[in-house]
C-alpha positions as CSV (number, residue, x, y, z in Angstrom):
1,M,92.2,108.1,107.6
2,S,94.1,108.8,104.4
3,G,96.4,111.7,103.8
4,H,95.3,111.5,100.1
5,G,91.5,111.7,100.6
6,P,89.0,114.4,101.6
7,P,89.5,116.5,104.8
8,V,88.6,114.9,108.1
9,P,87.8,117.5,110.7
10,M,88.5,116.4,114.2
11,I,88.0,117.7,117.7
12,S,89.5,117.1,121.1
13,R,88.3,118.2,124.6
14,K,89.2,118.1,128.2
15,S,89.4,114.4,129.2
16,G,89.3,112.3,132.3
17,P,92.4,110.3,133.2
18,L,94.2,108.5,130.5
19,A,95.2,105.0,131.5
20,G,96.5,101.7,130.0
21,N,99.0,100.5,127.5
22,A,99.7,102.6,124.4
23,D,100.7,100.0,121.8
24,V,102.1,102.5,119.3
25,P,103.1,101.3,115.8
26,G,106.6,100.4,114.7
27,D,109.3,103.0,114.1
28,K,108.8,104.9,110.8
29,S,112.5,105.6,110.3
30,V,113.5,102.0,110.9
31,S,110.6,100.7,108.7
32,H,111.6,102.8,105.7
33,R,115.2,101.6,106.0
34,A,114.3,98.0,106.5
35,L,112.4,97.9,103.3
36,I,115.0,99.7,101.2
37,L,118.0,97.7,102.5
38,G,116.0,94.5,102.2
39,A,115.5,95.4,98.6
40,L,119.2,96.0,98.2
41,S,120.2,92.7,99.8
42,V,120.4,89.3,98.1
43,G,117.7,87.0,99.3
44,D,114.8,87.2,101.7
45,T,114.6,89.8,104.5
46,R,111.9,89.2,107.1
47,I,110.5,92.2,109.0
48,T,108.2,92.1,112.0
49,G,106.4,95.1,113.6
50,L,106.6,97.2,110.4
51,L,104.7,100.5,110.5
52,E,101.8,100.1,108.1
53,G,101.1,103.8,107.7
54,E,100.8,105.4,104.3
55,D,104.3,106.7,104.2
56,V,105.9,103.3,104.7
57,L,103.4,101.5,102.4
58,D,104.4,104.0,99.6
59,T,108.0,103.0,100.2
60,A,107.0,99.3,99.9
61,R,105.3,100.0,96.6
62,A,108.4,101.9,95.4
63,M,110.6,98.9,96.2
64,R,108.3,96.7,94.1
65,A,108.5,99.2,91.2
66,F,112.4,98.9,91.3
67,G,112.1,95.1,91.1
68,A,112.1,93.7,94.6
69,E,109.4,91.3,95.8
70,V,107.7,92.8,98.8
71,T,105.0,90.7,100.4
72,D,102.6,91.5,103.3
73,L,102.4,88.4,105.5
74,G,99.9,89.9,107.9
75,D,100.0,91.3,111.4
76,G,102.9,93.7,110.7
77,A,105.1,90.9,109.2
78,W,106.6,91.4,105.7
79,S,109.1,89.8,103.5
80,V,111.4,91.5,101.0
81,H,113.2,89.5,98.3
82,G,116.0,91.8,97.3
83,V,117.8,92.4,94.0
84,G,121.2,93.2,95.4
85,V,123.3,96.4,95.4
86,G,123.1,97.9,91.9
87,G,120.3,95.5,90.9
88,F,117.4,98.0,90.7
89,A,115.3,97.7,87.6
90,E,113.9,100.8,85.9
91,P,110.4,101.5,87.1
92,D,107.7,101.6,84.4
93,R,105.6,104.2,86.3
94,V,106.0,107.3,88.3
95,I,107.0,106.7,92.0
96,D,104.4,108.3,94.2
97,C,105.8,108.9,97.7
98,G,102.7,110.5,99.1
99,N,103.5,112.6,102.1
100,S,106.9,111.1,102.9
101,G,110.0,113.3,102.7
102,T,112.0,110.5,104.3
103,G,110.8,108.0,101.8
104,V,111.4,110.0,98.7
105,R,114.9,111.2,99.7
106,L,116.1,107.8,100.8
107,I,114.8,106.1,97.7
108,M,116.5,108.8,95.5
109,G,119.7,108.0,97.3
110,A,119.3,104.2,96.9
111,M,118.8,104.5,93.1
112,A,121.1,107.4,92.3
113,T,124.2,105.2,91.6
114,S,122.3,102.6,89.4
115,P,121.9,103.1,85.7
116,V,118.1,103.6,85.8
117,T,115.8,106.6,85.5
118,A,112.9,107.3,87.8
119,T,110.3,110.0,88.2
120,F,109.1,110.9,91.7
121,T,106.0,112.8,92.9
122,G,104.0,113.1,96.0
123,D,101.0,114.8,97.6
124,A,100.4,118.6,97.7
125,S,102.6,118.9,100.8
126,L,105.5,116.9,99.6
127,N,105.5,118.6,96.2
128,K,106.2,121.9,98.0
129,R,109.3,120.6,99.8
130,P,112.8,121.2,98.6
131,M,114.8,118.2,97.2
132,A,118.0,120.0,96.3
133,R,119.5,119.2,99.7
134,V,119.5,115.6,98.5
135,T,119.9,116.0,94.7
136,D,123.0,118.3,95.1
137,P,125.1,115.7,96.9
138,L,123.8,112.9,94.6
139,A,125.0,114.9,91.6
140,L,128.6,114.4,93.0
141,F,128.2,110.7,92.4
142,G,127.2,111.4,88.8
143,A,123.4,111.4,89.1
144,M,121.3,114.0,87.4
145,A,117.9,115.4,88.5
146,V,115.4,117.6,86.7
147,G,112.3,118.9,88.6
148,R,110.1,121.9,89.1
149,S,111.5,125.3,90.0
150,G,113.2,125.5,93.4
151,G,114.2,121.8,93.1
152,R,110.7,120.5,93.9
153,L,108.7,117.4,92.8
154,P,107.6,116.1,90.4
155,M,111.3,115.3,89.6
156,T,113.1,112.8,87.4
157,V,116.4,111.4,88.6
158,V,118.8,109.8,86.2
159,G,121.1,107.4,88.0
160,A,124.9,107.5,87.4
161,R,126.2,105.0,84.9
162,A,129.7,105.3,86.2
163,P,129.4,106.4,89.8
164,V,132.3,107.7,91.8
165,P,132.7,107.8,95.6
166,V,132.3,111.1,97.3
167,R,133.3,112.9,100.5
168,Y,130.5,115.1,101.7
169,E,129.9,117.4,104.6
170,V,126.2,117.7,105.4
171,P,125.5,121.4,105.6
172,V,122.6,121.2,108.0
173,P,121.8,118.4,110.5
174,S,119.7,116.0,108.5
175,A,119.5,112.3,108.8
176,Q,117.7,112.2,105.5
177,V,120.5,113.8,103.6
178,K,123.2,111.7,105.4
179,S,121.2,108.5,104.7
180,A,120.7,109.3,101.0
181,V,124.4,109.8,100.5
182,L,125.3,106.6,102.3
183,L,122.7,104.6,100.3
184,A,124.1,106.1,97.1
185,G,127.6,105.1,98.3
186,L,126.6,101.5,98.4
187,N,127.0,101.2,94.6
188,A,129.9,103.5,94.2
189,P,133.5,102.0,94.1
190,G,135.9,102.8,96.9
191,E,134.9,104.7,100.0
192,T,132.1,107.2,100.5
193,V,132.6,109.5,103.5
194,V,129.9,111.6,105.2
195,I,130.8,114.3,107.7
196,E,128.1,115.7,110.0
197,R,128.9,118.5,112.5
198,E,126.0,117.6,114.7
199,A,125.0,114.0,115.2
200,T,121.6,112.9,113.7
201,R,119.6,109.7,114.1
202,D,121.9,106.8,113.2
203,H,119.4,104.1,112.1
204,T,121.0,103.9,108.7
205,E,124.5,103.3,110.0
206,R,123.3,100.7,112.4
207,M,121.2,98.9,109.8
208,L,123.9,99.0,107.1
209,A,126.3,97.3,109.5
210,G,123.6,94.7,110.3
211,F,123.1,93.9,106.6
212,G,126.9,93.4,106.3
213,A,128.1,96.7,104.9
214,E,131.6,97.8,106.1
215,T,131.1,101.1,107.9
216,V,133.3,103.0,110.4
217,T,132.1,105.9,112.5
218,Q,134.6,108.2,114.1
219,E,134.0,111.1,116.5
220,T,136.5,113.8,115.7
221,G,137.1,117.6,116.2
222,E,135.7,117.9,112.6
223,G,132.5,116.2,113.7
224,R,131.1,112.7,113.2
225,I,132.8,111.0,110.2
226,I,131.1,108.0,108.6
227,T,133.1,105.9,106.1
228,L,131.3,103.3,103.9
229,A,133.1,100.8,101.7
230,G,131.2,100.6,98.4
231,R,129.8,97.6,96.6
232,P,129.2,95.1,99.4
233,E,126.9,92.1,99.0
234,L,124.3,92.9,101.6
235,V,123.0,89.8,103.6
236,P,119.3,89.5,104.3
237,Q,118.2,90.0,107.9
238,Q,115.5,89.3,110.4
239,I,114.4,92.7,111.6
240,A,112.1,93.4,114.6
241,V,111.0,97.1,114.3
242,P,110.9,98.8,117.7
243,R,107.9,101.0,118.5
244,D,108.2,104.5,117.2
245,P,109.3,107.1,119.8
246,S,108.0,109.9,117.6
247,S,104.5,108.3,117.7
248,A,104.8,107.5,121.4
249,A,105.4,111.2,122.0
250,F,101.6,111.9,121.5
251,P,100.1,109.6,124.2
252,V,103.0,110.3,126.5
253,C,102.5,114.1,126.2
254,A,98.8,113.7,126.5
255,A,99.2,111.8,129.8
256,L,101.5,114.6,131.2
257,I,98.8,117.3,130.8
258,T,95.6,115.2,131.5
259,E,94.8,115.1,135.2
260,G,95.1,111.6,136.9
261,S,96.7,109.9,133.9
262,D,99.1,106.9,134.0
263,V,100.1,105.6,130.6
264,R,102.6,102.9,129.7
265,V,104.2,102.6,126.2
266,P,105.8,99.1,125.9
267,G,108.8,98.3,123.7
268,I,109.6,101.8,122.7
269,G,112.8,102.5,120.8
270,L,115.2,104.7,122.8
271,N,118.0,105.2,120.3
272,P,120.0,108.1,121.8
273,T,119.8,110.0,118.5
274,R,116.0,109.9,118.9
275,A,115.3,110.4,122.7
276,G,115.8,114.1,123.0
277,L,112.1,114.8,123.7
278,F,112.0,112.5,126.7
279,T,115.2,114.1,128.2
280,T,113.6,117.5,127.7
281,L,110.3,116.5,129.3
282,R,112.1,115.2,132.4
283,E,114.0,118.5,132.7
284,M,110.6,120.2,132.7
285,G,109.6,118.0,135.7
286,A,107.6,115.4,133.8
287,A,106.9,112.1,135.6
288,L,108.6,109.8,133.1
289,S,110.3,106.6,133.9
290,Y,112.0,103.8,131.9
291,E,111.3,100.2,132.8
292,N,112.7,96.8,131.5
293,E,115.5,98.4,129.5
294,R,116.9,96.1,126.9
295,E,118.3,95.8,123.4
296,E,116.4,94.4,120.4
297,G,117.7,94.3,116.8
298,G,120.7,96.5,117.7
299,E,118.4,99.2,119.0
300,P,118.0,100.1,122.7
301,V,114.4,99.5,123.9
302,A,112.4,100.1,127.1
303,D,108.9,100.4,128.5
304,L,108.1,104.0,129.1
305,R,105.7,105.1,131.8
306,A,104.2,108.6,131.8
307,R,102.0,110.1,134.5
308,F,100.1,113.4,135.0
309,S,102.6,116.2,135.8
310,P,100.8,119.3,137.0
311,A,103.9,121.3,137.9
312,L,105.7,121.4,134.6
313,R,108.1,124.3,134.2
314,G,109.5,126.0,131.1
315,V,113.1,125.2,130.0
316,E,115.6,126.2,127.4
317,V,116.2,123.3,125.1
318,P,119.9,123.1,124.0
319,P,120.2,123.7,120.3
320,A,122.6,120.7,120.1
321,R,119.6,118.5,121.1
322,A,117.5,119.6,118.1
323,A,118.5,116.8,115.8
324,S,117.5,114.1,118.3
325,M,113.9,115.5,118.6
326,I,113.3,117.5,115.5
327,D,109.9,115.8,114.8
328,E,108.8,116.2,118.4
329,Y,108.9,120.0,118.7
330,P,105.2,120.5,117.7
331,V,103.9,118.3,120.5
332,L,106.6,119.7,122.9
333,S,105.2,123.1,122.2
334,A,101.7,121.8,123.1
335,V,103.1,120.6,126.5
336,A,105.0,123.8,126.9
337,A,101.7,125.7,126.8
338,F,100.8,124.0,130.1
339,A,104.1,124.7,131.8
340,E,104.9,127.6,134.1
341,G,107.1,130.1,132.3
342,P,108.7,130.2,128.8
343,T,110.1,127.2,126.9
344,V,112.8,128.3,124.5
345,M,113.6,126.3,121.4
346,R,116.6,127.4,119.3
347,G,118.5,125.9,116.4
348,V,115.3,124.6,114.8
349,K,115.3,126.1,111.3
350,E,114.8,122.5,109.9
351,L,111.2,122.8,111.2
352,R,110.6,125.4,108.4
353,V,111.0,122.8,105.7
354,K,109.2,119.8,107.1
355,E,105.7,118.7,105.8
356,S,104.7,122.2,106.7
357,D,106.5,125.2,108.2
358,R,106.0,123.7,111.7
359,I,107.1,126.8,113.6
360,T,104.5,129.1,111.9
361,A,101.8,126.4,112.0
362,M,102.2,125.7,115.7
363,A,102.7,129.4,116.7
364,T,99.5,130.4,114.8
365,G,97.4,127.7,116.4
366,L,98.7,128.2,119.9
367,R,98.1,132.0,119.7
368,D,94.5,131.3,118.5
369,C,94.2,129.1,121.6
370,G,95.3,131.9,123.9
371,V,99.0,131.1,124.3
372,E,101.7,133.8,123.7
373,V,104.4,132.7,121.2
374,E,107.5,134.5,119.9
375,E,109.3,133.2,116.8
376,G,112.3,133.9,114.6
377,E,113.8,132.1,111.6
378,D,115.4,129.3,113.7
379,W,113.9,129.8,117.1
380,W,110.6,130.1,119.0
381,I,109.4,130.6,122.6
382,V,106.2,129.3,124.1
383,H,105.1,131.2,127.2
384,G,103.3,128.6,129.2
385,R,100.1,129.4,131.1
386,G,100.3,126.5,133.7
387,H,98.0,123.6,134.2
388,G,94.4,124.5,133.4
389,G,95.4,127.9,132.1
390,V,95.1,127.4,128.3
391,P,91.8,128.7,127.0
392,G,91.7,126.7,123.7
393,G,88.5,127.1,121.6
394,A,90.2,127.5,118.2
395,T,90.1,125.6,115.0
396,C,93.7,125.0,114.0
397,A,95.0,124.3,110.5
398,S,97.0,121.0,110.1
399,H,98.6,122.2,106.8
400,L,98.5,118.5,105.5
401,D,101.0,117.7,108.3
402,H,100.3,114.7,110.5
403,R,102.4,115.9,113.5
404,I,100.7,119.3,113.5
405,A,97.3,117.7,113.5
406,M,98.2,115.3,116.4
407,A,99.9,118.0,118.4
408,F,96.7,120.2,118.4
409,L,94.5,117.2,119.3
410,V,96.8,116.5,122.3
411,L,96.6,120.2,123.2
412,G,92.8,120.1,123.3
413,L,92.8,117.4,126.0
414,G,94.0,119.9,128.6
415,C,92.4,123.1,127.3
416,V,89.4,124.8,128.9
417,R,87.4,124.7,125.6
418,P,87.7,122.1,122.9
419,V,90.3,122.4,120.1
420,R,89.4,121.6,116.5
421,V,91.7,120.5,113.7
422,D,90.6,121.3,110.1
423,D,91.9,118.1,108.7
424,G,93.2,115.0,110.6
425,S,93.5,112.8,107.5
426,P,97.3,113.2,107.2
427,I,97.6,111.3,110.6
428,A,97.3,108.1,108.6
429,T,100.7,108.7,107.0
430,S,102.6,107.9,110.2
431,F,100.1,106.8,113.0
432,P,97.1,105.1,111.4
433,V,95.8,103.8,114.8
434,F,96.2,107.2,116.6
435,E,92.4,107.8,117.0
436,P,91.4,104.4,118.3
437,L,94.5,104.1,120.5
438,M,93.9,107.5,122.1
439,T,90.2,106.7,122.6
440,R,91.0,103.4,124.3
441,L,93.2,105.3,126.7
442,G,90.3,107.6,127.6
443,A,91.0,110.6,125.4
444,E,88.0,112.7,124.2
445,I,89.1,112.8,120.5
446,R,86.7,112.2,117.6
447,R,85.9,113.1,114.1
448,E,83.3,115.7,113.2
449,G,80.8,115.7,110.4
């Protein structure tokens, strides 16, 4: 499947038990950062378990365009020969980031304090998404950005020739914005300080420290304060990418709603800034357990077991948990449809500006499948119908959003009637093996036409 090609209609229907190991791909967030920081280090970084979805491959191509040597060694192993902090060359072509908001925003940050100019574009979905949330703080370093109205791609970024360090408070919980500012701070003199009121995923801070950057994180009454000392010489690393918890969410949630299922996800990353979905599912009564807990590459890892859970109940998800599971709300809403009672999700306005407006996309499809949904600007409520109580039978629009497409395909596994998705091609951006993996587990998911 390709997020850049023709539509791929897909269908899912009520399945027998799902069983076996779900060997989900490497973590997308860690994969992006490993490529970028490898390109900013001096020497050869080796990466194993890299997610080879379109989003990450676009970031690999971008690092080549900025002068790094990026080599596919096969079987998820890659090498990156970096150019050092401040060593980016000026690309001789437009940087196409496909569907990846994470990729484009992190790359903009990484190049914003180098004296180079780059033009960025993406697919139809990415070109609708606002970039000002990143370009505004990058302007404080001295970078300039010119794009379409509303701060949208295509956009040209002119890197600062004499960058200055900044102190920036992130206005909304966003790991992308925080990370872009920290990456820009690498080539600024002095100390760059980022303040976030609500903690977001900390892969960038962990990996910066691993590459040899001097970072200090403090928890204060003002929030989490991250201080980065500029212009380090980053040291190349050996990075083993853990399996992506956001991808694992789909086979895990499918097992919970499919009768008789017992699925194991080995080696999943359980960074506490990413594990909010699994905490929430347990509160709903899901049969989830962690086995063989350990640490790999500075990240907590475990094997996750998920079993059919017929007595799920609706819960109120604390707004403070939103940042740790923001990408998982679509599939959580699919599970919530099979719970007893309402599941309330608040503080989630970030969902409005993802690859699609994920609240509207999921609410519309769930209603078409016979589920009552209420929604507001930064909240929504799914009124569950209990196990076996979701009619289904609709064709749901994916809106060029991989997580929307996969969430509806998971939904269909427990519905009375099949659920269709108008276009499953975007799934390739983050989870290229979704279809064969789910089929091997026993899921009735296939392409149409």
